[in-house]
C-alpha positions in Angstrom: 31.3 13.8 18.9 29.2 15.5 16.3 26.2 17.6 17.3 23.2 17.3 15.1 20.2 19.6 15.8 20.5 19.1 19.5 21.3 15.4 19.4 24.8 14.0 20.0 25.3 11.0 17.8 28.0 9.9 15.4 27.1 8.7 11.9 27.5 4.9 11.7 30.3 3.9 9.4 29.5 1.6 6.5 31.4 -1.6 6.0 30.3 -2.2 2.4 33.0 -2.5 -0.3 31.3 -1.1 -3.3 34.2 -2.2 -5.5 33.9 -5.9 -4.7 32.8 -8.3 -7.4 30.0 -9.6 -5.2 28.6 -6.0 -4.8 28.9 -5.3 -8.5 27.2 -8.5 -9.6 24.3 -8.1 -7.1 23.9 -4.4 -8.3 23.5 -5.6 -11.9 20.9 -8.2 -10.8 18.9 -5.8 -8.8 19.1 -3.1 -11.5 17.6 -5.6 -13.9 14.7 -6.3 -11.4 14.2 -2.5 -11.1 14.1 -2.1 -14.9 11.5 -4.8 -15.1 9.5 -3.1 -12.4 9.6 0.2 -14.3 8.4 -1.5 -17.5 5.5 -3.0 -15.7 4.6 0.3 -13.9 4.7 2.0 -17.3 2.3 -0.7 -18.6 0.0 0.1 -15.7 -0.4 3.7 -17.0 -2.2 2.3 -20.1 -5.5 4.2 -20.5 -7.0 2.4 -23.5 -6.6 2.0 -27.3 -5.7 5.0 -29.3 -9.1 5.1 -31.1 -10.8 5.3 -27.7 -8.5 8.1 -26.5 -9.1 10.0 -29.7 -12.9 9.6 -29.3 -12.7 10.8 -25.7 -10.8 13.9 -26.8 -13.3 14.6 -29.6 -16.1 14.7 -27.0 -14.2 17.4 -25.2 -13.2 15.2 -22.3 -10.0 15.0 -20.4 -8.1 11.7 -19.8 -8.2 10.3 -16.3 -4.5 10.9 -15.6 -4.8 14.4 -16.9 -7.8 15.1 -14.6 -5.7 14.0 -11.6 -2.8 16.2 -12.8 -5.1 19.2 -13.1 -6.6 18.6 -9.7 -3.1 18.5 -8.0 -1.1 21.5 -6.9 1.7 22.5 -9.3 4.7 20.4 -8.6 2.8 18.3 -6.0 4.2 14.8 -5.4 1.7 12.1 -6.3 2.3 8.7 -4.6 0.2 6.2 -6.6 -0.9 3.3 -4.4 -1.5 -0.3 -5.5 -0.7 0.6 -9.2 -0.2 -3.1 -10.1 -3.4 -4.3 -8.5 -4.9 -6.9 -10.9 -1.6 -7.3 -12.8 -1.5 -10.6 -14.8 -4.9 -11.7 -13.5 -7.4 -13.0 -16.1 -10.4 -10.7 -16.8 -8.9 -7.9 -14.8 -7.4 -4.5 -15.8 -4.2 -3.5 -14.1 -5.1 -0.9 -11.5 -8.7 -1.8 -11.7 -9.5 0.8 -14.4 -8.6 3.7 -12.1 -5.8 6.0 -11.1 -5.4 6.4 -7.4 -3.0 7.8 -4.8 -2.1 10.6 -2.4 -1.3 14.2 -3.5 -1.6 17.8 -2.5 -4.8 19.8 -3.4 -4.6 23.4 -2.2 -1.8 22.3 0.2 -3.9 19.5 1.7 -2.9 15.8 1.4 -5.9 14.1 -0.2 -6.7 10.5 -1.3 -7.6 10.9 -5.0 -9.1 8.3 -7.3 -10.2 8.7 -10.9 -11.9 6.1 -13.0 -10.5 5.5 -16.5 -13.5 5.7 -18.8 -11.4 4.8 -21.9 -10.5 1.5 -20.4 -13.4 -0.9 -20.4 -15.7 2.1 -19.9 -14.2 2.5 -16.4 -16.3 -0.4 -15.3 -15.6 -1.8 -11.8 -14.2 -5.3 -11.5 -13.1 -7.3 -8.6 -9.7 -5.6 -8.6 -11.4 -2.2 -8.5 -13.2 -3.3 -5.3 -10.1 -4.7 -3.6 -8.0 -1.7 -4.4 -10.8 0.6 -3.3 -11.1 -1.1 0.0 -7.3 -0.7 0.6 -7.4 3.0 -0.5 -10.4 3.6 1.8 -8.5 2.2 4.8 -5.4 4.3 4.1 -7.6 7.4 3.8 -9.4 6.6 7.0 -6.4 5.7 9.1 -4.4 8.7 8.0 -7.4 11.1 8.1 -7.2 12.1 4.5 -10.0 14.0 2.6 -11.1 11.9 -0.4 -11.7 13.1 -3.9 -13.3 10.8 -6.5 -13.3 11.7 -10.2 -16.2 9.6 -11.6 -17.0 8.4 -15.0 -17.8 4.8 -15.2 -20.0 2.3 -17.0 -20.8 0.7 -13.6 -20.0 -2.8 -12.5 -18.5 -5.4 -14.8 -21.6 -7.6 -15.0 -19.5 -10.7 -15.9 -17.9 -10.4 -12.4 -21.1 -9.3 -10.7 -20.8 -11.8 -7.7 -17.2 -10.6 -7.0 -18.2 -6.9 -7.3 -21.6 -6.8 -5.8 -21.0 -8.5 -2.4 -17.9 -6.7 -1.2 -18.5 -3.5 -3.3 -21.2 -2.1 -1.0 -18.6 -1.4 1.6 -17.5 1.6 -0.5 -20.8 3.3 0.2 -20.7 2.3 3.9 -17.2 3.8 4.1 -18.5 7.2 2.7 -21.2 7.3 5.4 -18.7 6.5 8.1 -16.3 9.1 6.8 -19.0 11.8 6.9 -19.9 10.9 10.5 -16.3 11.1 11.5 -15.9 14.5 9.8 -13.6 13.3 7.0 -14.6 15.2 3.9 -15.4 13.4 0.6 -15.9 15.0 -2.8 -17.3 13.5 -5.9 -16.8 15.1 -9.3 -19.0 13.5 -11.9 -17.7 13.8 -15.5 -19.9 11.3 -17.2 -22.1 8.3 -16.3 -22.4 7.2 -12.7 -25.3 4.7 -12.7 -27.0 2.1 -10.5 -24.8 1.4 -7.5 -22.4 4.1 -8.8 -25.1 6.7 -8.2 -24.4 6.3 -4.5 -20.9 7.7 -4.9 -22.2 11.2 -5.4 -25.3 10.3 -3.4 -23.2 9.7 -0.2 -20.3 12.1 -0.8 -20.3 15.3 1.2 -19.9 17.6 -1.8 -20.8 16.9 -5.4 -19.9 18.6 -8.6 -21.4 17.6 -11.9 -20.4 18.6 -15.4 -23.3 20.2 -17.4 -24.3 18.2 -20.5 -22.0 15.2 -19.6 -22.7 13.9 -16.1 -25.6 11.4 -15.8 -26.5 9.9 -12.5 -29.5 7.6 -12.0 -30.4 4.3 -10.3 -31.7 2.9 -13.5 -31.1 4.1 -17.1 -33.9 4.7 -19.7 -34.0 1.0 -20.8 -34.5 -0.2 -17.2 -37.1 2.5 -16.5 -39.1 1.5 -19.5 -38.8 -2.1 -18.6 -39.8 -1.6 -15.0 -42.5 1.1 -15.3 -43.3 1.6 -19.0 -42.1 5.2 -18.8 -40.2 6.5 -21.8 -37.5 9.0 -21.1 -34.0 10.1 -22.2 -30.8 10.0 -20.1 -30.4 13.7 -19.8 -33.8 14.5 -18.4 -33.7 11.3 -16.3 -30.4 12.0 -14.6 -28.5 14.8 -16.2 -26.4 17.3 -14.3 -28.7 20.2 -15.0 -31.7 18.3 -13.6 -29.8 17.3 -10.5 -28.6 20.8 -9.9 -32.1 22.4 -10.4 -34.6 19.7 -9.3 -33.3 16.8 -7.3 -30.6 18.7 -5.4 -28.1 15.9 -5.8 -25.6 18.2 -7.4 -24.1 20.9 -5.1 -22.4 22.6 -8.1 -23.1 22.7 -11.8 -19.8 23.0 -13.7 -19.8 24.4 -17.2 -17.0 22.0 -18.4 -14.5 19.6 -16.9 -11.9 22.3 -16.1 -14.5 24.2 -14.2 -15.5 21.1 -12.3 -11.9 20.4 -11.2 -11.5 24.1 -10.1 -14.7 23.7 -8.0 -13.3 20.7 -6.3 -10.1 22.6 -5.5 -12.2 25.5 -4.2 -14.0 23.2 -1.8 -10.8 21.7 -0.4 -9.3 25.2 0.0 -12.2 26.2 2.2 -11.9 23.2 4.5 -9.3 24.9 6.8 -7.9 21.4 7.1 -5.1 21.0 9.7 -3.0 18.0 10.7 -3.7 16.7 14.1 -0.2 15.6 14.7 2.7 18.0 15.2 5.5 17.5 12.8 9.0 18.4 14.0 10.3 21.8 13.1 13.4 20.3 11.5 11.1 18.4 9.0 8.9 21.5 8.2 11.9 23.7 7.6 14.0 21.1 5.9 16.7 21.1 8.6 17.9 17.6 8.1 20.9 15.9 6.6 20.9 13.6 3.6 22.5 10.2 4.3 26.3 10.1 4.1 26.0 7.1 1.7 24.5 7.0 -1.7 21.0 5.3 -1.8 22.1 4.0 -5.2 24.3 1.5 -3.2 21.2 -0.2 -1.8 21.0 -2.1 -5.1 24.3 -3.7 -4.4 23.5 -4.4 -0.8 20.1 -6.0 -0.9 20.4 -9.5 -2.3 18.6 -10.1 -5.6 18.6 -13.8 -4.6 16.7 -13.9 -1.3 18.6 -17.0 -0.2 21.7 -14.8 0.2 21.8 -12.9 3.5 22.7 -9.2 3.7 23.2 -6.7 6.5 20.1 -4.6 7.1 22.1 -2.0 8.9 23.7 -1.1 5.6 20.3 -0.3 4.1 19.4 1.8 7.1 22.5 3.9 6.8 21.4 4.9 3.3 17.8 5.9 4.2 18.2 7.8 7.5 19.3 11.4 8.1 23.0 11.8 8.2 23.4 8.0 8.4 23.0 8.4 12.2 21.5 5.3 13.7 21.4 4.6 17.5 21.1 0.9 18.0 19.2 -0.6 21.0 20.7 -3.7 22.6 23.2 -4.2 19.8 24.9 -7.2 21.6 21.6 -8.9 22.6 19.5 -10.8 20.0 21.8 -9.5 17.2 19.7 -11.1 14.5 17.1 -8.4 15.0 18.3 -4.9 14.5 16.5 -2.3 16.6 17.3 1.4 16.9 16.3 5.1 16.5 17.0 7.5 13.7 15.2 10.4 11.8 14.0 10.3 8.2 13.4 13.8 6.7 13.6 15.1 10.2 10.9 12.8 11.6 11.9 10.4 14.5 11.5 6.7 13.8 12.1 3.5 15.5 13.4 0.8 13.2 13.2 -3.0 13.4 15.1 -4.9 10.7 15.9 -8.6 10.2 19.4 -9.9 9.8 18.4 -13.6 10.3 16.0 -15.9 11.9 14.3 -14.9 15.2 15.4 -16.6 18.5 13.9 -15.9 21.9 16.3 -13.0 22.6 15.4 -11.3 19.4 11.7 -11.5 20.2 12.3 -10.2 23.7 14.3 -7.3 22.5 11.7 -6.4 19.9 8.9 -6.4 22.5 10.7 -4.0 24.8 11.7 -1.8 21.8 8.1 -1.5 20.6 7.1 -0.5 24.1 9.8 2.2 24.2 8.6 3.6 20.8 5.1 3.8 22.2 6.4 5.6 25.2 8.3 8.1 23.0 5.3 8.5 20.6 7.6 7.5 17.8 6.4 5.8 14.5 7.9 2.4 13.8 9.5 1.2 10.5 9.7 -2.6 9.9 12.2 -3.8 7.4 11.6 -7.5 6.4 14.1 -10.1 5.5 12.9 -12.9 7.6 12.5 -16.7 7.3 10.6 -16.9 10.5 11.1 -18.0 14.1 13.7 -20.7 15.0 12.2 -24.2 15.3 13.5 -27.3 17.2 13.4 -29.0 20.5 15.9 -26.8 22.2 14.1 -23.6 21.2 10.7 -24.9 22.2 12.1 -25.7 25.6 13.5 -22.2 25.8 10.0 -20.8 25.2 10.2 -19.6 21.6 6.4 -19.6 21.4 6.0 -17.5 24.5 8.7 -15.0 23.3 7.1 -14.9 19.9 3.7 -14.4 21.3 4.9 -11.4 23.4 6.5 -9.9 20.2 3.3 -10.3 18.2 1.2 -9.0 21.1 3.3 -5.9 21.2 3.0 -5.4 17.4 -0.7 -6.0 17.5 -1.4 -3.5 20.2 1.1 -0.8 19.4 -0.6 2.5 19.0 2.0 4.5 16.9 1.9 4.4 13.1 3.7 1.5 11.5 5.3 1.4 8.0 6.5 -1.9 6.6 8.9 -2.6 3.7 9.6 -6.1 2.5 13.2 -6.1 1.4 13.7 -9.8 0.8 12.0 -12.9 2.3 8.9 -12.5 4.5 7.9 -15.9 5.6 5.5 -17.5 8.2 5.1 -15.9 11.6 8.1 -13.7 10.9 5.8 -11.8 8.5 3.2 -11.4 11.4 5.8 -10.3 13.9 7.2 -7.7 11.5 3.8 -6.1 10.9 2.8 -7.8 7.7 -0.5 -7.1 6.0 -2.6 -8.8 8.6 -1.2 -6.4 11.3 -2.5 -3.2 9.6 0.6 -1.1 9.1 -0.3 2.4 7.8 1.6 1.6 4.6 3.3 -1.6 3.2 5.7 -1.6 0.3 7.9 -4.3 -1.3 11.2 -4.4 -3.1 11.1 -6.1 -6.6 13.2 -9.1 -5.3 11.0 -9.9 -2.4 8.8 -12.9 -1.7 6.1 -13.6 0.8 4.4 -16.8 1.9 4.0 -19.3 4.7 7.6 -20.5 4.0 10.0 -20.9 1.1 8.7 -23.1 -1.7 11.4 -25.8 -1.3 10.8 -26.1 2.4 7.0 -26.2 2.1 7.2 -28.8 -0.6 9.6 -30.8 1.5 7.4 -30.7 4.5 4.4 -31.9 2.6 6.4 -34.7 1.1 7.5 -35.9 4.6 3.9 -35.7 5.8 2.7 -37.6 2.8 5.3 -40.4 3.3 4.5 -40.6 7.0 0.8 -40.9 6.3 1.4 -43.6 3.6 3.6 -45.6 6.0 1.0 -45.6 8.7 -1.6 -46.7 6.3 0.6 -49.4 4.8 0.3 -47.8 1.3 3.1 -47.8 -1.3 4.0 -44.5 -2.9 4.1 -44.1 -6.6 7.4 -42.2 -6.8 6.9 -40.9 -10.3 3.5 -39.4 -9.4 4.8 -38.1 -6.2 7.7 -36.4 -8.0 5.3 -34.7 -10.5 2.9 -33.6 -7.8 5.8 -32.1 -5.7 7.1 -30.3 -8.7 3.7 -28.9 -9.5 3.1 -27.8 -5.9 6.5 -26.2 -5.7 5.8 -24.2 -8.9 2.5 -23.0 -7.5 4.1 -21.8 -4.3 6.8 -20.1 -6.2 4.3 -18.3 -8.3 2.1 -17.3 -5.3 5.0 -16.0 -3.3 6.3 -13.8 -6.1 6.1 -10.1 -5.4 4.0 -9.4 -8.5 1.5 -12.0 -7.5 1.1 -10.5 -4.0 1.1 -6.9 -5.3 -1.6 -7.8 -7.8 -3.8 -8.8 -4.9 -3.2 -5.6 -2.9 -1.1 -7.5 -0.2 1.2 -4.5 -0.5 0.6 -0.9 -1.4 3.1 -1.0 -4.2 6.5 -2.3 -5.4 9.1 0.4 -5.1 12.6 1.0 -6.4 14.9 0.4 -3.4 16.7 3.7 -4.3 13.4 5.6 -3.6 13.0 4.1 -0.1 13.9 7.3 1.7 11.7 9.5 -0.4 8.7 7.1 0.0 9.2 6.9 3.7 9.5 10.7 4.1 6.2 11.1 2.3 4.4 8.4 4.2 5.7 9.6 7.6 4.4 13.1 6.8 1.0 11.6 5.8 0.9 9.7 9.1 0.9 13.0 11.0 -2.5 13.9 9.7 -3.6 12.1 12.9 -2.1 12.5 16.4 1.0 10.3 16.7 0.7 8.9 20.2 1.7 5.7 21.8 -0.2 3.8 24.6 -0.2 0.9 27.0 -0.2 -1.7 24.3 -0.1 -4.9 26.4 -2.7 -7.5 26.9 -2.3 -10.7 28.9 1.0 -12.4 28.0 2.8 -15.6 29.1 6.0 -14.6 30.9 
């Protein structure tokens, strides 16, 4: 039996035939989906028309993505979050006119966001607000210092009702962060007006660029309208004034490069430490790569979500040394549970191989309790159509078993990370720590779908309900109209369960290339250890 860093566990042997026609065909389909994803992610890096970029440069300004790059440490990873927020939505900009994600600044993992002034003036729209709320939650839960690189025309007034009402939470979050001792930095490169003035106003540390930053509650036209006072933007809210008179600016930078350097200096002086203790084997890189090539995940995970696949085969390509110790492998076999390490960090893994029956739910409940007892983060890998229905299973207590499962997920204290690998339907989504259950991070594969149930099933259920209702009322059904209505409804459900639809609305934190799963997980697990990783007594009242 092989010994691995003090643990005696054999690598699990893969059963995949990578030469089979089925594997090769699926690989090609998944590769096409990944290529499509990469095209759309590239589109999301758009920062505006060439003429606007040229004008921005002529003014001596740095593009938003370059500002982020300069802020980051050399060779720092940067995990962009919700990059497709707003994708294919009318009146929205993909990404909400901002660049945002987690990267290293002076060795400290920080949540970084930068408005893109060359894209609709960097104005905030409804997508900006939704993405900002999600980024704020990630930063809060993972105890990340926050750096905002600001240059924005303010709110998109055409969407004022969708920006104004939820948008105030961004300022409340800054106040709550400050009380909790979570540092926030605002670097103002240009305009930050009206509500945007409260970003520097409520940040812990503010840097403004001389001759460029302008921060005021109301610009010169509004001041003249409201008070009759005639003034210019620079004297009203310029960086020099705020540094010398109002005191809003903590530092006056001579140019944009200087401003970015000042932000880095602030972070370097925080003496920021992780509260969680990462394993030595992670810190020193003392872990094995999987025995099997992650490239093979493209041939394993079904491009067509109606075709099942073995989740264990995915696990073997993302965990260290392909070593995976299953828990209760012969009981409730449709739900895979077990322990492994990823980049040297212990994880408990739950993965679906089919529908959930009472034994699967019971196994999951106990496993989640054990992970909490071990202070071990949990990884949920979705490919689930839901809980089994039918008279037999109701009598066997599927509701009670499912409730215990969901109870355990809801009250679990250790960090959870969720990846939707295929279907994620109904209460199966809830039980496997879907968005409503607040996993620290949630990502999707480009083949995945998420909704209350499959489009065909949902359309069929509604058709049955409609016919039963008509029969009880003695009404005759117009079959032609019913067929058209069913077809339209099914198309709507198909569209709204599509991964790009859900990612556009920040239901996940990004769509990822399945081959990058291990890298993404290693990064996220490291981020989770900014807080203490500790389980607890996670159980409330439950029906036994």
